[in-house]
BAKE-593672 format. One record per residue (C-alpha): x, y, z; residue number from 1. Coordinates in nm, 2 decimals. Each point is the difference from the previous one (the first is absolute). Last residue first. Layout:
     xx     yy     zz num
      X      Y      Z NUM
...
//
This chain:
     xx     yy     zz num
  -0.59   3.63   1.64 414
  -0.36   0.10   0.07 413
  -0.13   0.29  -0.22 412
  -0.29   0.18   0.16 411
  -0.35  -0.06  -0.12 410
  -0.33   0.16  -0.04 409
  -0.24  -0.16  -0.26 408
  -0.30   0.09  -0.21 407
   0.18   0.09  -0.32 406
   0.10   0.33  -0.16 405
   0.35   0.03   0.14 404
   0.17   0.29   0.19 403
   0.37  -0.03   0.09 402
   0.15   0.09  -0.34 401
   0.34  -0.14  -0.06 400
  -0.10  -0.20  -0.31 399
  -0.11   0.30  -0.19 398
  -0.05  -0.01  -0.38 397
  -0.08  -0.35  -0.12 396
  -0.25  -0.17   0.24 395
  -0.05   0.30   0.22 394
   0.04   0.05   0.37 393
  -0.12   0.35   0.09 392
   0.23   0.30   0.05 391
   0.01   0.22   0.31 390
  -0.15   0.35   0.03 389
  -0.28  -0.12   0.23 388
   0.00  -0.37   0.10 387
  -0.33  -0.15  -0.08 386
  -0.25  -0.16   0.25 385
  -0.27   0.26  -0.03 384
  -0.29  -0.24   0.03 383
  -0.23   0.17  -0.25 382
   0.24   0.14  -0.26 381
   0.21  -0.31   0.03 380
  -0.27  -0.25  -0.07 379
   0.16  -0.21  -0.27 378
   0.06  -0.28   0.25 377
   0.26   0.21   0.19 376
   0.36  -0.05   0.08 375
   0.29   0.04   0.23 374
   0.37  -0.09  -0.02 373
   0.23   0.05   0.30 372
   0.36  -0.07  -0.10 371
   0.14   0.34   0.10 370
  -0.18   0.01   0.34 369
   0.14   0.30   0.17 368
  -0.01   0.24  -0.30 367
  -0.32  -0.14  -0.13 366
  -0.21   0.02   0.32 365
  -0.12   0.36   0.03 364
  -0.24  -0.02  -0.29 363
  -0.19  -0.29   0.16 362
  -0.07   0.21   0.31 361
  -0.17   0.28  -0.19 360
  -0.19  -0.26  -0.21 359
  -0.13  -0.17   0.31 358
  -0.14   0.33   0.12 357
  -0.19   0.03  -0.33 356
  -0.12  -0.37   0.02 355
  -0.11   0.06   0.36 354
  -0.22   0.29  -0.11 353
   0.08   0.32   0.17 352
  -0.23   0.20   0.23 351
   0.24   0.26   0.15 350
   0.01   0.00   0.38 349
   0.36  -0.11  -0.01 348
   0.09   0.32  -0.18 347
   0.37   0.00  -0.10 346
   0.00  -0.36  -0.13 345
   0.30  -0.03  -0.24 344
   0.19   0.23   0.24 343
  -0.01  -0.28   0.25 342
   0.29  -0.16  -0.16 341
   0.09  -0.34   0.12 340
   0.22  -0.18  -0.25 339
   0.10  -0.36   0.09 338
   0.37   0.04   0.07 337
   0.27  -0.02  -0.26 336
   0.17  -0.21  -0.26 335
  -0.20  -0.31   0.07 334
   0.16  -0.32   0.11 333
  -0.11  -0.35  -0.10 332
   0.35  -0.13  -0.05 331
  -0.04  -0.03  -0.38 330
  -0.14   0.35  -0.02 329
   0.29   0.15   0.19 328
   0.25  -0.19  -0.22 327
  -0.17   0.13  -0.31 326
   0.02   0.36   0.13 325
   0.37  -0.04   0.08 324
   0.06  -0.14  -0.35 323
  -0.19   0.29  -0.16 322
   0.21   0.25   0.20 321
   0.33  -0.18  -0.07 320
  -0.04  -0.01  -0.38 319
   0.34  -0.08  -0.16 318
   0.16  -0.16   0.31 317
  -0.31  -0.19   0.10 316
  -0.05  -0.11  -0.37 315
   0.36  -0.14  -0.01 314
  -0.08  -0.21   0.30 313
  -0.33  -0.10  -0.17 312
   0.18  -0.13  -0.30 311
   0.22  -0.22   0.21 310
  -0.30  -0.13   0.18 309
  -0.17  -0.07  -0.34 308
   0.31  -0.21  -0.11 307
  -0.02  -0.19   0.33 306
  -0.37  -0.08  -0.05 305
   0.06  -0.11  -0.36 304
   0.29  -0.22   0.11 303
  -0.22  -0.15   0.27 302
  -0.25  -0.10  -0.26 301
   0.26  -0.21  -0.17 300
   0.09  -0.17   0.33 299
  -0.37  -0.06   0.07 298
  -0.02  -0.19  -0.33 297
   0.29  -0.22   0.10 296
  -0.17  -0.07   0.34 295
  -0.32  -0.10  -0.19 294
   0.18  -0.27  -0.20 293
   0.20  -0.12   0.29 292
  -0.31  -0.05   0.21 291
  -0.17  -0.18  -0.29 290
   0.30  -0.23  -0.05 289
  -0.01  -0.08   0.38 288
  -0.35  -0.13  -0.04 287
  -0.27   0.16   0.22 286
  -0.20  -0.27   0.17 285
  -0.31   0.11   0.20 284
  -0.14  -0.35   0.01 283
   0.24  -0.30  -0.02 282
  -0.05  -0.23  -0.29 281
   0.22   0.17  -0.26 280
   0.00  -0.09  -0.37 279
  -0.25   0.25  -0.14 278
  -0.08  -0.09  -0.35 277
  -0.31   0.22   0.00 276
  -0.24  -0.29  -0.02 275
   0.18  -0.17   0.28 274
  -0.04   0.31   0.21 273
  -0.36   0.01  -0.09 272
  -0.04  -0.37   0.10 271
   0.13   0.07   0.35 270
  -0.19   0.33   0.03 269
  -0.32  -0.18  -0.09 268
   0.06  -0.27   0.26 267
   0.07   0.26   0.28 266
  -0.29   0.22  -0.08 265
  -0.03   0.29  -0.24 264
  -0.04   0.25   0.28 263
  -0.30   0.25  -0.03 262
  -0.08   0.32  -0.17 261
   0.06  -0.03  -0.37 260
   0.10  -0.34  -0.11 259
  -0.35  -0.15   0.05 258
  -0.13   0.28  -0.22 257
   0.13  -0.19  -0.30 256
   0.27   0.06  -0.27 255
   0.24  -0.25   0.16 254
  -0.17  -0.21   0.27 253
   0.02  -0.36  -0.11 252
   0.35  -0.03  -0.16 251
   0.15   0.29   0.19 250
   0.27   0.15  -0.22 249
  -0.12   0.36   0.00 248
  -0.24   0.06   0.29 247
  -0.15   0.30  -0.19 246
   0.11  -0.02  -0.36 245
   0.13   0.34  -0.13 244
  -0.07   0.24  -0.28 243
   0.16   0.34   0.05 242
  -0.17   0.31  -0.11 241
   0.29   0.26   0.02 240
  -0.14   0.34   0.08 239
   0.24   0.29  -0.06 238
   0.01   0.36   0.12 237
   0.08   0.27  -0.25 236
   0.30   0.11  -0.21 235
   0.13  -0.35  -0.04 234
   0.37  -0.06  -0.06 233
   0.04  -0.24   0.29 232
  -0.33  -0.18  -0.09 231
   0.15  -0.14  -0.32 230
   0.29  -0.17   0.18 229
  -0.25  -0.15   0.25 228
  -0.19  -0.15  -0.29 227
   0.31  -0.16  -0.16 226
   0.11  -0.15   0.33 225
  -0.35  -0.14   0.08 224
  -0.01  -0.15  -0.34 223
   0.34  -0.16   0.06 222
  -0.12  -0.13   0.34 221
  -0.29  -0.19  -0.16 220
  -0.15  -0.16   0.32 219
  -0.24   0.28   0.03 218
  -0.18  -0.12  -0.32 217
  -0.19   0.24  -0.22 216
   0.18   0.31   0.12 215
  -0.19   0.29  -0.14 214
   0.08   0.37   0.00 213
  -0.21   0.32   0.06 212
   0.12   0.36   0.00 211
  -0.21   0.21   0.23 210
  -0.22   0.30  -0.10 209
  -0.30  -0.08   0.21 208
  -0.18  -0.13  -0.31 207
   0.28  -0.25  -0.06 206
  -0.06  -0.11   0.36 205
  -0.37  -0.08  -0.07 204
   0.08  -0.16  -0.34 203
   0.24  -0.24   0.16 202
  -0.23  -0.08   0.28 201
  -0.30  -0.11  -0.21 200
  -0.22  -0.05   0.30 199
  -0.16  -0.34   0.05 198
   0.01  -0.03   0.38 197
  -0.27  -0.16   0.23 196
  -0.04  -0.36  -0.11 195
   0.26   0.06  -0.27 194
   0.26  -0.03   0.28 193
  -0.05  -0.37  -0.01 192
  -0.04  -0.16   0.35 191
  -0.09   0.15   0.34 190
   0.35   0.08   0.11 189
   0.07   0.16  -0.34 188
   0.15  -0.16  -0.31 187
   0.07   0.15  -0.35 186
   0.38   0.00   0.05 185
   0.06   0.35  -0.12 184
   0.27   0.12   0.24 183
   0.00   0.37  -0.12 182
   0.35   0.14   0.02 181
   0.03   0.37   0.06 180
   0.31   0.19  -0.11 179
   0.03   0.36   0.13 178
   0.29   0.22  -0.10 177
  -0.21   0.18  -0.26 176
  -0.24   0.18   0.22 175
  -0.17   0.17  -0.29 174
  -0.22   0.23   0.22 173
  -0.32  -0.10  -0.17 172
   0.10  -0.36  -0.01 171
   0.09  -0.01   0.37 170
  -0.32   0.18   0.10 169
  -0.22  -0.25  -0.20 168
   0.19  -0.29   0.16 167
  -0.06   0.14   0.35 166
  -0.37   0.04  -0.06 165
   0.00  -0.35  -0.16 164
   0.18  -0.17   0.29 163
  -0.22   0.18   0.26 162
  -0.32  -0.14  -0.17 161
   0.07  -0.36   0.08 160
  -0.05  -0.27  -0.26 159
   0.36   0.05  -0.12 158
   0.15  -0.10   0.33 157
  -0.21  -0.31   0.01 156
   0.12  -0.10  -0.35 155
   0.36   0.02   0.10 154
   0.27   0.26   0.06 153
   0.38  -0.01  -0.02 152
   0.20   0.32   0.04 151
   0.34   0.13  -0.13 150
   0.11   0.36   0.08 149
   0.31   0.11  -0.18 148
   0.32   0.18   0.12 147
   0.18   0.30  -0.15 146
   0.04   0.24   0.30 145
   0.34   0.14   0.06 144
   0.05   0.07  -0.37 143
   0.30   0.23   0.05 142
   0.15   0.09  -0.34 141
  -0.23   0.30  -0.03 140
  -0.20   0.01   0.33 139
  -0.26  -0.22   0.17 138
  -0.14   0.13   0.33 137
  -0.34   0.16  -0.05 136
  -0.09  -0.15  -0.34 135
   0.11  -0.34   0.11 134
  -0.19   0.04   0.33 133
  -0.33   0.09  -0.16 132
   0.02  -0.26  -0.28 131
   0.09  -0.27   0.25 130
  -0.27   0.11   0.24 129
  -0.26  -0.04  -0.28 128
   0.13  -0.35  -0.07 127
  -0.02  -0.08   0.37 126
  -0.36   0.12   0.02 125
  -0.09  -0.21  -0.31 124
   0.16  -0.30   0.18 123
  -0.21   0.06   0.31 122
  -0.31   0.04  -0.21 121
   0.06  -0.34  -0.15 120
   0.08  -0.14   0.34 119
  -0.34   0.11   0.13 118
  -0.19  -0.18  -0.27 117
  -0.09  -0.29   0.23 116
   0.00   0.08   0.37 115
   0.31  -0.15   0.17 114
   0.32   0.14  -0.15 113
   0.24   0.17   0.23 112
   0.25   0.16  -0.23 111
   0.38  -0.02  -0.07 110
   0.08  -0.33   0.16 109
   0.37  -0.05  -0.02 108
   0.07  -0.03   0.37 107
  -0.31  -0.14   0.18 106
  -0.19   0.21   0.26 105
   0.03   0.35  -0.14 104
  -0.23  -0.08  -0.29 103
  -0.23  -0.30   0.07 102
  -0.04  -0.29  -0.25 101
  -0.33  -0.19   0.04 100
  -0.02  -0.34   0.18  99
   0.29   0.10   0.23  98
   0.36  -0.10  -0.08  97
   0.22   0.18   0.26  96
  -0.18  -0.20   0.27  95
  -0.19   0.16   0.29  94
  -0.28  -0.25  -0.02  93
   0.04  -0.27  -0.27  92
  -0.09   0.06  -0.36  91
   0.32  -0.15  -0.13  90
   0.23  -0.13   0.27  89
   0.17  -0.25  -0.23  88
   0.11   0.30  -0.21  87
   0.14   0.17   0.30  86
   0.19  -0.32   0.08  85
   0.14   0.01  -0.35  84
   0.14   0.34   0.10  83
  -0.13   0.33  -0.12  82
   0.30   0.23   0.01  81
  -0.04   0.18  -0.33  80
   0.24  -0.24  -0.17  79
  -0.16  -0.03  -0.35  78
  -0.12  -0.36   0.06  77
  -0.19   0.09   0.31  76
  -0.14   0.31  -0.15  75
  -0.11  -0.20  -0.30  74
  -0.17  -0.26   0.21  73
  -0.17   0.26   0.21  72
  -0.13   0.18  -0.31  71
  -0.16  -0.31  -0.16  70
  -0.12  -0.11   0.34  69
  -0.20   0.33   0.02  68
  -0.26  -0.11  -0.26  67
  -0.27   0.14   0.23  66
   0.17   0.34  -0.06  65
  -0.15   0.03  -0.34  64
   0.16   0.34  -0.05  63
   0.35  -0.14   0.02  62
   0.20   0.32  -0.02  61
   0.36   0.01  -0.12  60
   0.21   0.31   0.01  59
   0.33   0.05  -0.17  58
   0.26   0.13   0.24  57
   0.10   0.37  -0.03  56
  -0.07   0.09   0.36  55
   0.19  -0.29   0.16  54
  -0.24  -0.11   0.27  53
   0.08  -0.37  -0.04  52
   0.37   0.05   0.08  51
   0.13  -0.35   0.05  50
  -0.24  -0.13  -0.26  49
   0.14   0.24  -0.26  48
  -0.24   0.08  -0.28  47
  -0.01   0.02  -0.38  46
  -0.28  -0.20  -0.17  45
   0.02  -0.18  -0.33  44
   0.19  -0.34   0.01  43
  -0.04  -0.18   0.33  42
  -0.29   0.19   0.16  41
  -0.20   0.07  -0.31  40
   0.06  -0.33  -0.18  39
  -0.06  -0.21   0.31  38
  -0.32   0.17   0.08  37
  -0.12  -0.04  -0.36  36
   0.09  -0.37  -0.01  35
  -0.16  -0.06   0.34  34
  -0.33   0.16  -0.10  33
  -0.20  -0.33  -0.04  32
   0.13  -0.16   0.31  31
  -0.03   0.32   0.20  30
  -0.36   0.04  -0.11  29
  -0.10  -0.35   0.08  28
   0.14  -0.04   0.36  27
  -0.25   0.22   0.18  26
   0.00  -0.03   0.38  25
  -0.09  -0.23   0.28  24
   0.11  -0.33   0.14  23
   0.31   0.18   0.12  22
   0.22  -0.29  -0.10  21
  -0.19  -0.04  -0.33  20
   0.03   0.37  -0.08  19
   0.37  -0.01   0.07  18
   0.06  -0.32  -0.20  17
  -0.18   0.12  -0.31  16
   0.16   0.34   0.00  15
   0.35  -0.15   0.05  14
  -0.07  -0.24  -0.28  13
  -0.09   0.27  -0.25  12
   0.29   0.22   0.08  11
   0.24  -0.29  -0.03  10
  -0.17  -0.09  -0.33   9
   0.10   0.34  -0.13   8
   0.36  -0.05   0.11   7
   0.02  -0.35  -0.15   6
  -0.15   0.14  -0.33   5
   0.27   0.27  -0.01   4
   0.28  -0.24   0.10   3
  -0.07  -0.25  -0.28   2
  -0.15  -0.34   0.10   1
//
């Protein structure tokens, strides 16, 4: 068995074994998506597992958080500090491998993804943050921010309204660093997705202003490679419709709802491993060749990380004020105190609408909160949420603007 296939099957078997041991979870999605996860973490994404907060890392969001064993397997193999014992503790109280990924709890998890659709919106927010921070800090010959945001969503995510609101915004704003993979396996927990979902997803995203690509078999790594190459030169966000088989390799449960939200069963795991050509009898086995294969990839990523650090040292010398501000932002500091200026309200007896008083306060914040981005759902003249005399965020003209026309309020989280 070649090393790529062996690595992919390691991800599949870890997912099967962990869900079986926990007697709870979703093995099917990780088994189907294993080639995509392997391709992104091993070949595509830049990160440093020893410095998971590196500001220029590529981001990965698993919007269908129920498929968390895909992410945990990849974090384990990629050296993020998840041990094999952590994998064995999947879905146990206080473990580093809860049923859904939790940001701030497990190194390498970029977003807490429980409610379906939420991760799509998280990824769009990260793509917006990229454009804002790149415009604010990048300089000629100093591309401090040049990362991508990769996300995987499923049918359940695309059934939720939040994913479409976020996708519409991303298309309108041409958030070109966002690549969203749609895990199109045709199965929900109740059976065929056609029971409740028959949308023409490609046409919908094209209407939002996205570029749309198709991967007709997720196991085709060369097709994945070609498609990712195309997305890198895109001038807008990209949707990659990725055909997968839920529960891939399971003789009796592949492409059925039985592989979705419950363990495969000891006997089915045994014959599935045989079907995959897996030669190991012990559960939770990670072959030495796979460990070496991932370790070599991490060494290559470390070279990118060290090169960026060298560039950033030069940046600090060339642009000390910008570097100082960025350091403050990364540490959670603000440049000054929260402004308290009673002159904004000289007559406390004056009858003033709360939205009007709110506007006065909002317009004192930009100096002390340089990464605060506010917005309005096309109701600015009514709710007075705009920043006076400051530019708005625009898809092609002004990426440093701090006011956006959408119903969100968010602050960039490093």
